[in-house]
N, C-alpha and C positions, 0 to 999 in steps of 0.2 A: 503540326504541333499537337493536334487532337490525338493522333495515333501515338506520338511519342509520349504523351502524358499517360496513355494507357499502358505503355510498355515500361517506362521508367520516369516518374514525375521528377522534373528538375527545372532549373531556371531557364529563361530564354537563351542566355549565353550558353548554358549547358546543352540546350537543344541544338544550337548552331554548331557547336563542336561535335555533337553526336551524328549529325547528318552531312556535314561538310566532307567532301571527298578526300581531303587531306587528313582529317582526324576522325573519320567515321567509326562509330562503335557498333553500328548495326547496318543492315542492308537497306534501311528505309530510304536514305538519300539516293542510293543507286537504283532502287526499284522505281522511284518517282522521277528519276533523272534530274535531280536538283543541281548536280554539279557543284560549283563553288557557291557557298552560302555565306552571306555577310550578316552581321548583327543587325544592321538597319533594316534588312529585309524582314526579319522576324517581327520587329516593332511595326513596320509598315503593314505586315499581315494582320497584326492585332488591330490597327486603326481601320483597315479594310473590313475586318470582321465586325467591329462595333458599328460601323455605318450601316451594316446589313442586318443587325440584330433583330429589328422589328420585322423585316421581311422573312427572316428565317423562322422566327417564332410564329408568325402568321401561318407559314407553311406547315409547321409541326402541329399547330392547332387544327388546321383543316384536315390533317391526316388522322388525328387522334381524339378530337373533341367534336361531339355532335350535340344538337339540341336535346335538352333534358339530361345532360351528362352530369355525373358527380365529379367535382374538381376538388382535390386536396390542396390546402395551402398552409404553409408553416414558415416560420422565420428562424434564422440562426445568426450567429455572429462569428467573426474571426479577428483576432487581434493583430496589431502591427508592432514591429520592433522600432521603426522610425516614427518621426513626428511631422513629416513634410506633406503628407497627403491631406488635402482639405476635407476628404470624407472621414478621415480617422478622428473619432471623438470618443471621449470616455462615456460609457453607458453600462447597462446591465450585461455582464460578461457571462456567457454560457460556457466559456473555457476556464472560468474561475481565475481570470487574469485581470482583475480590476485595476491593476497598476499600469496596464497598457491601453492605449487608444485602440479603437476597433472600427470595423465596418459592420453593417447589418445588411442581410440579403434575404429576400423572400422567394420561395420556390413554389411554382404552380405545377402540380402533377396530376396525371390521370389516376383513377382509382387503383390501378395496379402499381402505382409508384413511378411511372415513366415521366420524367420531367419534360415540360414543353416550354417553360418560360422562367426567367429569373430576373430580379431587379435588385439593384444595390442602393442602399440608403445610408445617410450619415450614421455614425456609430452611436449617437445618442437618441435615435428615433425609437419611440415606443412601438411595440408590436401592433396595437390597434391602429396607429397612425398610418401604417402601410396598407391598410385594407382598401381604402378608396381607390388607390391606383390599380389594384387588382380587379376591382369591379369594373372600372373604366376599360381595362384591358380586355376583359372577357366580353363585355357587352358591345363596345365600340370597335376595338381593333379586331377581335376575333369574330364578331358578328353573331354571337350565340344568344338567341332570344330567350331560351329557357335553360337555366343552369342552377345547380345546387352546390353551394360552397360549403366545404367541410373544414372547420378550423377548431382549435382548442379554446378553452374557456378564457384564456388571457387574450385571445385574438378577437373573437366575435363576442363583443360585449353588448349590453343593451343600448349603450350610446351609439355604437357603430351600426347596430341593426336599425335604429331609428334614423340615423343620419346618412348611411351609405347603402345598406342592402334593400330595405323596404322601398325607398324612392326609386331605386333602379329595377325593381321587380325581380330581385335575386332571392331565391330560397336558401336556407342555411340549415346546417346541422352542427350543433356544438354541445357544450356541457355546462351545467350550473356550477358556480363557485360554492364553497362550503357555507358561507352565511346564508345564501339563498336556500340551500338544502335544509339548514337548520330552521329557517322560517317556515318551510313546508312541513317540517316534522314536529311542529308544536302540538300541544295536546288535542286541539280541535282542527288541526291542519289536514290536508288531503293525503299526506305521506304518513301512513301508520305501519309500524313494523309487522303487524298481523298480516299485511299483504303478502309477506314472504314465508308464511308458515309452510306452504307446499309448493312454492315456485320461487324463482329468482328474478323474475321480470314482471312488471305491471305498468300499465299506462294509466296516468291520472290526469286531472285537469285542474288548473288554478286560474280561472278567468280574471280574478281581481289582480293578480300579480303578473300573469303572462297571458294577456288576452289574445285569442286567435292562435295560440301555439299548442303543440302537443308536448307532453312531458312523459318520458319513459324512464321509470325508476328501475334500477338494476342493483342486485346485491350479489357480490362475489364473496363467497364464504372463505375461500383461500386468501383473498386479499385482506379480509377482515381479520383473520388469524395473524397474518403477517404484520399488519399495522398494530394490532394489540401487542404482539411480541416486541416490536421495535419501540413502541411507546414506553413499555415497562423497562426496557433496557436504558432508554434515555432518562427516565425518571430515576432509576437506580444510580446511574452514573452521576446525575446532577446532585442527588442526595449525598453521595460520597464526597463530592467537592464541597458542598455546603457544610458537611460535618467537619471537613478539614478547616474551613474558615472559622467555624464555631470554636474549634480547638485553638486556633490562633488568637481569638478574642479572649479566651479564658486562661491562656498560658501566663505564667508569672513574668517571664523575661520577654521583653520587646513585643508586647501584645498589640493587636489592633484596637485602638482606643476610641478614636473619634467616629461619629456616625458617618462622616463623609468617606473615611478610609474603608469602613466596613461595607458601605453601600457600593463603592467602586468595585470592591472584590466580588461582592455578591452579584452585581450586575454583569460582570464579565462571565460569571459561571452560568447564570440562568439564560442569558441572551445567546451564548455560544451554541446552545442546543435548542433554543427557542422553547424553553420550558417555563418562562416567567409566568405565563398564564395559569400554570398548574401548581404554583406554590404561593402560600401566604407567608410573608416574611415580616418580622418585627425588628426594627433597627433603631438603636439609640446609643448614645455614648457608652462604651463598655458593655454593650448587650446586643446579642443577636440570637434570634430564635426563628424557626421555620416549621411548616407542616404542609403536607399535601392538601390540595383542595379536592377532596375525594368526590364530592358531588359533581363538580365541574368535569373531572376526569371521567366519571361514569357517564355523564351526559354526552361527552364527546365519543366515548367508546360505543354508545348505542348506534351511532351512524357509521361505524367502521365498515368498510367494504361496500358502502352505498354510494352510487353516483347516479346523476339524473341527466339523461340526454334531452336536449331542448331542440326542437325543430319546427319549421313552418311548413314542411312538406306534408300534404294530406295523406291520410292512411290509405286511400285508394291507389296512390302512386308508390308509397313506400311503407310497408308494414313495420311493426315495432322491431321485429328481429332484424330486418334489413337496415333499419335506421341505426341500431346499436352496432351492427357490423361495419357500417359505413364510417362511424366515428372511430372504431377501433382500427380501421384501415389507415388512420393517420400515422400509425407506426411505420408505414412504408416510406413516408416522407422523412421521418427520423432516420431510417436506414439509409436514405439517399444522402442526408447530411453527414452521417458517419463515414460513408464512402468518400464523399467529397473532401472531408476535413482530415481524416486520419488513416483510413483503411487502405485506400488504393490511389487516390488522385492528388492528395496533399495540396489543398487549396492554399495553405500557408506553409512556409513563410511567403508573404505577399511581397514580391521584389519590385514593386512599382510605386511611384510617388504621385503621378498625376491621376486625377479622377477618371479621365477617359480610359487610361491604360488599366487601372484597377477594375473598372467595369468590364473591359474586354477580357481581362484575365478570368474573372468570375464566370463570364459567359462561355469562355473556352472550356473551363472546367465542367460547366453544366452540359455542354455538348459532348464532352468526353464521357460523362456519366450516362448520357442518353445512349451512346454507342455501347458502353459497358452493360447497360441494362439489357439490350438486345443480345449481346454476347453471353451474358449469364443465362438468359432464357434458353438460348440454343445449346449451351454447353452444360446445362443443369445435370445431365446424367453423369458427367465426369467431375462435378463439384459436390460439396457437402450439402447442396440444396435438397430440400424435401420435394421431390417431384410428385409425391402423392398427397400433398397438403390439401388440395382442393377436395379430394375425396374424403380425407379425414375430417375436414371442416364440415362437410355435408352430413357426416354421421353423428355430429354432436347433438346432444339433447337440447342445448340452448346456446345462443351466441355469447352468453356470459362465461361459459366454461372455456378454459384454455384448450386450444387445439393440441391434441397429443400427436407426437411425431408418427408418421406412417411406419409400417413394418419395413418398407424399403429404406427409409431414412435411418431407422435403427440398425438395419443390417450394414448400411454404408458406414455408419459411425463406429460400429463394433469391429468390422473387418478392414476398414479403410480401403475397400475395393468396390468397384461399380458392379452392376449386374453382369457385365461382360468379363469380370475378373481383373479389370484395369485399376490402377491406383486412382483414388479420388484425392483432391487437394483443394486448397483455397484458390480463388480466382487469380491472385497475383502469382502464386506458385505455378499455376497452369500456364500463364503468359510467359513466365521465365522458361518453363520447359519447352514451349513451342519455339522460343527464341534460340534453342540449341540446334534447330534445323538450319544448318549453315548453307550459305550461297557462295560458292567458290568460283572465282574466275581462273580458268586453267589456260596454260600456254604450252604449245608443243615445241620441244627443243629444236627440231629441224625446221620449224616455221615459226619464228618468234613473233611475226606479225599476226599470226592466226590465234585467236582467243575464243574460248567458249565457256559457258556457264555450266557448272556441275553442282548439283544439290546433294547433300548428305542423305543417306538412307533414313527415312523417317521411322521413328519407333511406333509400336502398336498404338500407344496413347496418342501420339501426334496424328497418326492416320485416322483414328476414331474422331479426334477433335475436328480435323479438317472435313471429315465426312459430315459431321453434324452441322458445320458451318457452310457446307456445300461449296467448298473452296479447294482448288487444286493449286497449291503454292508454286509448283514448278511452272505453271502457266500464267502466273501473275507478272505481267510485263508492262 
């Protein structure tokens, strides 16, 4: 089922039909000698897998996690179409489907984005509430005495640091929320914009607010420009809608008269774009006026592009540049979620109703992505992956600066060819192309009982892919 999900994600019933000898759509069942496959066997395999989840995750942790390691953790959600699963609850939907119940699942990854463990929670579980289970998993189950947990600002909060991380002796790297940054940037605060006259990174301290912690202030000028542009667009769009409401109040025929009607219309406009804080409005019966809160807008714009990394790791173990890069590496977990949910593995639709089967399905998808991660790493020269990214990152003047694609990546994107002149493609496309290497069972007319297997002649791309994987498909028996 793991291999089938990499080839063509589908339901368990679809898997049974794809590998059963009577309805097979690939040679997977024949290569593994599955013979006749029944539906109950697929579900029994899921139950078998769930019983061994802890053992498998412990093995992955022993292989990929050591003392002092950086561990990335993030949470995502996937919605249900049905309502029978006890795990499916209404909560904050990252799929923008608040009308559907959902499940929440947290993924532990190595710094390179390789998943080692996953856990499923009720759909209404808040992100910080999932943290204690991960601390227990790292310290007790995996037996890691020294670990640095990297999580986003909504995950590793001050409350979780005090309740879960510090008592367990776990270090962390996270980021401050906007109100905390504004508190640091007061007139006499430690965060002054003059710090960034000639640099984009500075380490400050605020022992009264964050005792015993390091604060690394970063300013991304490209991000600042983008946020300023986006804010102005939202302000202008909101003003256009408010002017339309103002015209409705002043028109002679069927105007908006009561303060309640006007307030309802205005609230829908300013709240839809989250611009209520930037406008001062005056509403009464038959009257509506508004204006921008210029001073507040300018105050917010001062901190555009500024974010503050918060960590408990001493500078001797992790300098400022490394701490910033470790936090930015969280994007690799987001990449894993994209692959799990939409790009390759299609964790949804979730076609199970019982909680154990849902947990087994999510774990199966995680294992499939674990295999896919290794496949992508080996097949990178034939994919659009930037194999020179590490060197390009090392050449940057600062970790704040975006990593420019390497010359090799630019060449692959422009020519759609690898260094060997072969076509490059997406991972799913390459899997489909490898699947065209057919495995044919041949029969000799004069000896009908005698059969042998004949493989199609591989293409140059297939030969190169199997060489990179160190596999000879004709010998896979």
